[in-house]
C-alpha positions as CSV (number, residue, x, y, z in Angstrom):
1,M,30.1,67.4,-50.6
2,S,34.2,68.5,-52.0
3,Q,33.9,71.8,-54.1
4,Q,36.9,70.7,-55.3
5,T,36.9,70.0,-59.6
6,S,37.4,66.9,-60.4
7,G,39.0,67.0,-63.5
8,V,35.9,66.2,-66.1
9,S,37.2,69.1,-68.7
10,E,40.8,67.1,-69.1
11,P,41.4,65.4,-71.4
12,Q,40.4,61.7,-70.8
13,L,40.9,57.8,-71.4
14,R,39.8,55.7,-73.5
15,R,36.7,53.8,-72.1
16,Q,38.5,49.8,-73.6
17,L,37.9,47.0,-70.6
18,G,35.7,44.5,-70.7
19,V,34.5,42.2,-67.7
20,F,36.8,39.8,-68.8
21,D,39.7,42.3,-68.7
22,A,38.7,44.0,-65.6
23,V,39.1,40.6,-63.9
24,V,41.9,39.3,-65.0
25,I,43.4,42.8,-64.0
26,G,42.2,42.1,-60.9
27,L,43.5,38.1,-60.0
28,G,46.8,39.2,-61.6
29,S,47.6,41.4,-58.9
30,M,45.9,39.6,-56.2
31,I,47.2,36.3,-57.0
32,G,50.8,37.1,-57.8
33,A,51.3,39.0,-54.3
34,G,49.3,36.6,-52.1
35,I,50.6,33.0,-52.6
36,F,53.7,34.1,-53.1
37,A,54.5,37.3,-50.8
38,A,53.2,37.2,-47.8
39,L,51.2,33.1,-46.6
40,A,55.0,32.4,-45.2
41,P,54.8,36.0,-42.8
42,A,50.7,35.4,-42.0
43,A,51.7,31.9,-40.9
44,E,53.8,33.3,-38.7
45,A,52.2,35.2,-37.5
46,A,49.3,33.4,-36.6
47,G,50.5,29.6,-36.9
48,S,47.9,26.3,-36.9
49,G,44.6,29.4,-37.7
50,L,46.7,30.3,-40.6
51,L,43.7,29.5,-42.4
52,L,41.7,31.6,-39.5
53,G,42.8,34.3,-40.5
54,L,42.9,34.2,-44.8
55,G,38.7,33.8,-43.9
56,L,39.0,37.2,-41.3
57,A,40.7,39.0,-44.2
58,A,38.2,37.1,-46.9
59,V,35.7,38.9,-44.6
60,V,37.3,42.5,-45.2
61,A,38.0,41.8,-48.7
62,Y,34.5,41.1,-49.6
63,C,32.8,44.2,-47.7
64,N,35.7,46.6,-49.1
65,A,35.0,45.2,-53.0
66,T,31.1,45.4,-52.2
67,S,31.3,48.8,-51.0
68,S,33.8,49.1,-53.7
69,A,31.8,48.2,-56.3
70,R,29.3,51.1,-55.9
71,L,30.6,53.7,-55.4
72,A,33.2,52.3,-58.9
73,A,29.5,52.4,-60.4
74,R,29.1,55.8,-58.7
75,Y,31.8,57.2,-60.1
76,P,33.2,56.0,-62.9
77,Q,36.9,57.5,-63.2
78,S,40.5,56.9,-62.8
79,G,41.3,57.4,-59.2
80,G,39.1,54.7,-57.0
81,T,39.4,56.3,-53.6
82,Y,40.2,59.2,-53.9
83,V,37.8,59.8,-56.2
84,Y,34.9,59.2,-54.2
85,G,36.2,60.0,-50.7
86,R,36.8,62.9,-52.3
87,E,33.5,63.2,-53.5
88,R,31.6,61.9,-50.2
89,L,33.9,63.2,-47.5
90,G,35.4,66.2,-48.6
91,G,38.9,67.4,-49.7
92,F,40.8,66.1,-46.8
93,W,39.5,62.1,-47.0
94,G,39.4,62.2,-50.7
95,Y,43.5,63.4,-50.5
96,L,44.6,61.0,-47.6
97,A,43.0,58.0,-49.3
98,G,45.1,59.0,-52.7
99,W,47.8,60.1,-50.4
100,G,47.8,56.2,-48.3
101,F,46.9,54.4,-52.1
102,V,49.6,56.0,-53.4
103,V,52.7,55.6,-51.0
104,G,51.8,52.0,-50.5
105,K,51.0,50.7,-53.2
106,T,54.5,52.3,-54.9
107,A,56.2,50.0,-51.7
108,S,53.8,47.2,-52.9
109,C,55.0,47.1,-56.2
110,A,58.9,47.6,-55.5
111,A,57.8,44.3,-52.8
112,M,56.4,42.5,-56.5
113,A,59.0,43.6,-58.0
114,L,61.7,42.2,-55.4
115,T,60.2,39.1,-55.6
116,V,60.3,38.4,-59.5
117,G,64.6,39.2,-58.8
118,S,64.9,37.0,-56.2
119,Y,62.9,33.7,-57.5
120,V,64.9,35.1,-61.1
121,W,67.9,35.6,-59.9
122,P,68.5,35.5,-56.4
123,A,71.7,37.3,-56.2
124,E,70.9,39.9,-58.4
125,A,67.5,40.0,-56.8
126,H,67.8,44.3,-56.2
127,A,69.1,44.6,-60.6
128,V,66.5,42.6,-61.9
129,A,63.9,44.0,-59.9
130,V,65.2,47.4,-61.5
131,G,64.7,46.4,-64.7
132,A,61.6,44.9,-64.3
133,V,60.0,47.9,-63.1
134,V,61.4,50.0,-66.2
135,A,60.2,47.2,-68.9
136,L,57.1,46.6,-67.1
137,T,56.1,50.5,-67.5
138,A,57.2,50.4,-70.9
139,V,54.3,48.0,-72.0
140,N,51.8,50.0,-69.9
141,Y,53.3,53.4,-71.7
142,A,52.4,51.5,-74.9
143,G,48.2,51.2,-74.0
144,L,46.6,49.7,-71.7
145,Q,45.0,46.1,-74.5
146,K,48.5,45.4,-74.3
147,A,49.0,44.9,-70.9
148,A,45.8,43.4,-70.6
149,W,46.9,41.2,-73.1
150,L,50.2,40.4,-70.7
151,N,48.0,40.2,-67.6
152,R,45.9,37.2,-69.4
153,T,48.5,34.9,-70.1
154,I,50.4,35.5,-66.9
155,V,47.1,35.2,-64.9
156,A,46.9,32.3,-67.1
157,A,50.3,30.1,-66.7
158,V,50.0,31.0,-63.0
159,L,46.4,29.3,-62.6
160,A,48.1,26.2,-64.0
161,V,51.5,26.0,-61.9
162,L,49.2,26.7,-58.8
163,A,46.7,23.8,-59.7
164,A,50.5,21.5,-59.5
165,V,51.7,22.9,-56.7
166,A,47.8,21.5,-55.1
167,T,47.8,17.9,-56.6
168,A,51.3,17.6,-56.2
169,C,51.1,18.5,-52.1
170,L,47.0,16.8,-51.6
171,T,48.1,13.1,-53.8
172,S,51.1,13.4,-52.2
173,P,52.2,10.1,-49.4
174,Q,53.7,13.0,-47.1
175,A,49.6,14.2,-47.0
176,T,48.3,14.9,-43.9
177,V,45.1,16.2,-42.0
178,A,46.7,16.6,-38.9
179,H,48.5,20.1,-40.2
180,L,44.6,21.3,-40.7
181,G,44.0,21.5,-37.1
182,V,44.5,24.8,-34.6
183,G,46.1,24.1,-31.8
184,A,47.6,26.1,-28.7
185,D,49.7,28.0,-30.5
186,T,46.9,30.1,-32.1
187,G,46.9,33.6,-30.2
188,F,43.2,35.6,-31.3
189,G,46.2,39.0,-32.2
190,G,48.6,36.4,-34.4
191,V,45.1,35.3,-36.3
192,L,44.2,39.4,-37.0
193,Q,48.0,39.8,-37.8
194,A,48.3,37.3,-40.2
195,A,44.8,38.7,-41.4
196,G,46.2,41.9,-42.0
197,L,49.0,40.4,-43.5
198,L,47.1,38.4,-45.4
199,F,44.9,41.3,-46.7
200,F,48.1,42.6,-48.9
201,A,47.2,39.5,-51.0
202,F,42.8,40.3,-51.5
203,A,43.9,44.3,-52.4
204,G,44.2,43.3,-56.5
205,Y,40.4,44.3,-56.9
206,A,41.4,48.2,-56.2
207,R,42.8,47.9,-59.4
208,I,39.6,47.8,-60.8
209,A,38.3,50.2,-59.5
210,T,40.5,52.4,-60.0
211,L,40.6,52.0,-64.1
212,G,37.1,53.2,-64.0
213,E,37.9,55.5,-66.9
214,E,38.8,53.2,-69.4
215,V,35.8,50.3,-67.9
216,R,33.1,50.3,-71.0
217,D,29.7,50.3,-69.3
218,P,31.0,50.7,-66.1
219,A,27.9,51.4,-63.8
220,R,27.1,47.1,-65.1
221,T,30.7,46.0,-65.6
222,I,32.6,47.1,-62.4
223,P,29.9,45.7,-59.9
224,R,30.2,42.7,-61.7
225,A,34.0,42.3,-62.4
226,I,35.2,42.6,-58.9
227,P,33.5,39.9,-56.6
228,M,34.6,37.8,-59.6
229,A,37.3,38.8,-58.9
230,L,37.4,38.5,-55.6
231,A,35.8,34.6,-55.3
232,V,38.3,33.3,-57.8
233,T,41.0,34.5,-55.9
234,L,39.7,33.4,-52.3
235,V,38.3,29.6,-54.0
236,V,42.8,29.7,-55.4
237,Y,44.1,31.0,-52.0
238,A,41.9,28.5,-49.9
239,A,43.2,25.9,-51.8
240,V,46.6,26.0,-52.3
241,A,46.6,26.9,-48.4
242,V,45.3,24.1,-47.4
243,A,47.6,22.0,-49.8
244,V,50.9,23.6,-48.6
245,L,50.3,23.3,-45.1
246,T,49.1,19.2,-45.2
247,V,53.0,18.9,-46.8
248,L,54.5,21.6,-44.3
249,S,53.7,22.4,-40.6
250,P,52.8,25.8,-40.3
251,G,55.8,27.1,-38.1
252,A,58.1,25.4,-41.4
253,L,55.8,27.4,-43.4
254,G,56.4,30.2,-41.4
255,H,60.3,29.9,-41.5
256,A,60.0,29.0,-45.9
257,T,62.0,31.5,-47.8
258,A,60.3,30.2,-50.7
259,P,57.4,28.0,-49.5
260,L,55.8,27.2,-52.6
261,T,59.2,25.4,-54.0
262,D,59.9,23.8,-50.2
263,A,55.8,22.5,-50.7
264,V,56.9,20.6,-54.0
265,K,59.9,19.2,-52.1
266,A,58.4,17.9,-49.3
267,A,55.5,16.7,-51.1
268,G,58.6,14.2,-53.1
269,V,58.2,16.0,-55.8
270,P,61.6,18.4,-56.8
271,G,61.7,18.2,-60.4
272,L,58.0,20.8,-60.1
273,A,60.8,22.8,-57.7
274,P,62.1,24.4,-61.6
275,V,58.7,25.3,-62.6
276,V,56.9,27.0,-59.4
277,R,59.9,29.5,-59.4
278,V,59.5,29.9,-63.0
279,G,55.8,30.4,-61.4
280,A,56.7,33.1,-59.0
281,A,58.3,35.0,-61.1
282,V,55.6,35.3,-63.9
283,A,52.9,35.4,-60.8
284,A,55.0,38.8,-59.5
285,T,55.1,40.2,-62.8
286,G,51.7,39.8,-63.3
287,S,51.0,41.7,-59.9
288,L,53.5,44.1,-60.8
289,L,52.1,44.8,-64.1
290,A,48.4,45.5,-62.8
291,L,49.5,47.2,-59.9
292,I,51.8,50.1,-61.9
293,L,49.0,50.2,-63.6
294,G,47.0,51.2,-60.3
295,V,49.0,53.4,-58.7
296,S,49.2,55.7,-62.1
297,R,45.8,56.1,-62.5
298,T,45.6,57.5,-58.6
299,T,48.3,59.9,-59.3
300,L,46.5,61.2,-62.5
301,A,43.6,61.9,-60.8
302,M,45.0,63.9,-57.7
303,A,46.8,65.7,-60.1
304,R,43.9,66.4,-62.3
305,D,43.6,68.3,-59.1
306,R,46.9,69.7,-58.6
307,H,47.5,67.3,-55.0
308,L,50.4,66.2,-57.3
309,P,51.6,68.5,-59.9
310,H,49.5,69.0,-62.5
311,A,52.2,68.2,-65.8
312,L,51.5,64.8,-64.4
313,S,47.5,64.3,-65.5
314,A,48.4,64.2,-69.6
315,V,46.9,61.5,-71.5
316,H,49.2,60.6,-74.0
317,P,47.6,61.8,-77.7
318,R,48.1,58.2,-79.4
319,F,48.8,55.2,-76.5
320,Q,46.0,57.4,-74.3
321,V,47.0,56.5,-71.2
322,P,49.1,58.9,-68.3
323,H,52.1,58.3,-69.6
324,R,53.9,61.5,-67.1
325,A,52.2,59.3,-64.5
326,E,53.0,56.3,-65.9
327,L,57.1,57.3,-65.9
328,A,56.7,59.2,-62.8
329,V,55.3,56.3,-60.7
330,G,58.0,54.1,-62.8
331,A,61.0,55.7,-62.0
332,V,59.7,55.8,-58.0
333,V,59.0,52.4,-57.9
334,A,62.3,51.8,-59.9
335,V,64.6,53.6,-57.2
336,L,62.5,51.8,-54.5
337,A,63.1,48.6,-55.8
338,A,67.2,49.0,-55.5
339,F,67.0,49.1,-52.0
340,A,63.8,48.7,-50.6
341,D,63.7,44.8,-48.1
342,L,60.9,42.8,-49.2
343,R,59.1,41.5,-46.3
344,G,59.1,45.4,-44.0
345,A,56.8,47.0,-47.5
346,I,54.4,44.3,-47.2
347,G,53.8,45.2,-43.9
348,F,53.6,49.1,-44.8
349,S,51.8,48.3,-47.8
350,S,49.3,47.1,-46.1
351,F,48.5,49.7,-43.3
352,G,48.5,51.9,-46.8
353,V,46.0,50.4,-48.0
354,L,43.3,49.7,-45.4
355,A,43.7,53.0,-43.7
356,Y,42.0,53.3,-47.8
357,Y,39.7,50.7,-48.1
358,A,38.4,52.1,-45.1
359,I,37.5,56.3,-45.9
360,A,36.1,53.5,-49.1
361,N,33.4,51.9,-47.1
362,A,33.3,55.3,-44.6
363,S,32.2,56.8,-48.3
364,A,29.5,54.1,-49.6
365,W,27.9,54.6,-46.1
366,T,26.9,58.0,-47.3
367,L,25.3,56.5,-50.6
368,T,21.4,56.1,-51.0
369,R,19.7,53.7,-52.0
370,A,19.0,55.7,-55.2
371,E,22.7,55.4,-56.0
372,G,22.8,51.1,-55.2
373,R,24.3,52.0,-50.8
374,P,25.2,48.0,-50.4
375,P,22.7,46.8,-47.4
376,R,24.6,49.1,-44.5
377,V,26.0,46.2,-42.2
378,V,28.6,45.6,-45.7
379,P,30.8,49.4,-45.1
380,A,29.9,48.9,-40.7
381,L,32.1,45.5,-41.3
382,G,34.5,47.2,-43.7
383,L,35.4,50.2,-42.1
384,A,36.0,48.2,-38.2
385,G,37.9,45.5,-39.8
386,C,40.1,47.8,-41.9
387,L,40.9,49.4,-39.1
388,L,41.5,46.2,-36.6
389,L,43.2,44.6,-38.7
390,A,46.2,48.2,-40.1
391,F,46.2,47.8,-35.9
392,S,46.8,45.0,-35.6
393,L,49.7,44.5,-38.0
394,P,53.2,44.6,-36.4
395,G,54.4,47.9,-34.8
396,S,57.2,48.9,-37.0
397,S,54.8,48.7,-39.7
398,V,51.8,50.6,-37.8
399,V,54.4,53.5,-36.7
400,S,56.0,54.0,-40.4
401,G,52.5,53.7,-42.2
402,A,51.0,56.1,-39.5
403,A,53.9,58.6,-39.7
404,V,53.4,58.6,-43.2
405,L,49.6,59.4,-43.1
406,A,50.1,62.5,-40.9
407,L,53.3,63.2,-43.4
408,G,50.5,63.4,-45.8
409,A,48.0,64.9,-43.9
410,A,50.6,67.0,-43.1
411,V,51.1,68.3,-46.2
412,Y,47.5,68.9,-46.8
413,G,46.6,71.5,-44.3
414,V,50.2,73.0,-45.3
415,R,48.7,74.0,-48.9
416,R,45.5,75.2,-47.5
417,A,47.1,77.6,-45.5
418,R,48.8,78.7,-48.1
419,A,46.0,78.9,-50.4
420,R,44.3,80.6,-47.7
421,A,46.5,83.2,-47.2
422,R,47.0,83.6,-51.5
C-alpha cells in the first residue's frame, strides 16, 4: 500500500447522485463518443469484421467495468483508478493511471468538442468547439445537479435519434443482411485495431467511478450503475451498427465522414439527415459534458496529493464543485479544440485510457474476498485485453501514447528524486 496521504482532510464534495443520475452520466459520455466518432475508423480497420471488433471491445469493457465497480465501492473518492492504483499498487502506479487518464481524456474532450463543431458549423468547426467547451465548463462550474439534469435531456434526445436511424435503415428496401457477413477482408490485426478504437466509445463508465465522492451510498450505487450503463450502451451500439451495415457496405462505412447521415440517405430517407446532424451535435455535447466532469475530478484527486498544483484541489463553498480544476481543464481543452485533429485524437485517447484500465484491473486483482474481489478471471482477462488492444492501435497512436506515459513517469521520478534530496 502507498503511504501517501489520500487527501481525507481536504474539503469534500457533496454526495448528491443516485443510481439513475450516475447511469445517465455514463450514457452521456459513451453514446456520444461511440456512434458518432469511432464507428467509421473502426470499420476502416476491420472491414466486414466490424461487429467482431465491437464484441471484443465489449468483453474487455465488461471486465474493466466489473473491476472498476468493485474498486469504486471500496474507495468511494474522486479520482477513479488514480486512487485505486495508489492504494493497491503504490504511489507510482496510481500516478501513472491518473496521468494517462487526464492526458488521454483531455484529448477525448477536444475530439468531442470538434465533433460538435463539425456537425453544427463545419466551416468554423474549431471556433464552435471552443465555444462549446466554454459553455459546458460554465455548466459544470454551476453545480453537478445542473449538469446531471442537462445530461438526462441530452441522453433522451440522442436515444430517440438513434432509434429513428435504426428503424429507417432496418425497414429500408435497400437493406441487405449480406453486408453483415464476415468476408476475406477481415484480418485478426484489423479486428484488434477496431476493438481498440471502439474501446474509446465504451470508456464513459469511468465517469461514474471518478465521481465516487459525489454518489450517494457508493457501495451500492456504483456497482449497480456501471454495468447498467455499459449494458444499455452495448445494446444501442449493436443495434445501430447492424442497422447501418445493412444499408452501407463495410467499405462505405469506413470512408464515411458522417456515417449515420450517409446511412439514412442510403436508406432512402434523406429528410432524416438534418435530424441526425442535430442528434450528433447533441450527443457529442453530452459526451463532452461528462468528460470534463471526469477529468476535473481526477485532476482534483491528483492535486490533493500534490502531483498537480495543490491550488487545483479547492472546492467551491457554494456550488460544491472543484471549480479551479474545472476551469483549468476547460482552458486546456479549449486550446486543444482550437488546433486538434479529430480522428488522431481518438487513437491517442484510446491508448491512454487502456493503460488506465490496465492498472485498474491489476488493482482489482489485489482485492480480497472480504473486499468484494471479482472472480480472478475478470481482472486477468481485462488486464491482458487492455494491453493487447493498446498495442494493436495505429502505430502513431502507440508511439505518441507511450511517449506521453514515459514523460509522465520521468516527471514522477524527478519529483521523487528532488524530494529525497530535500
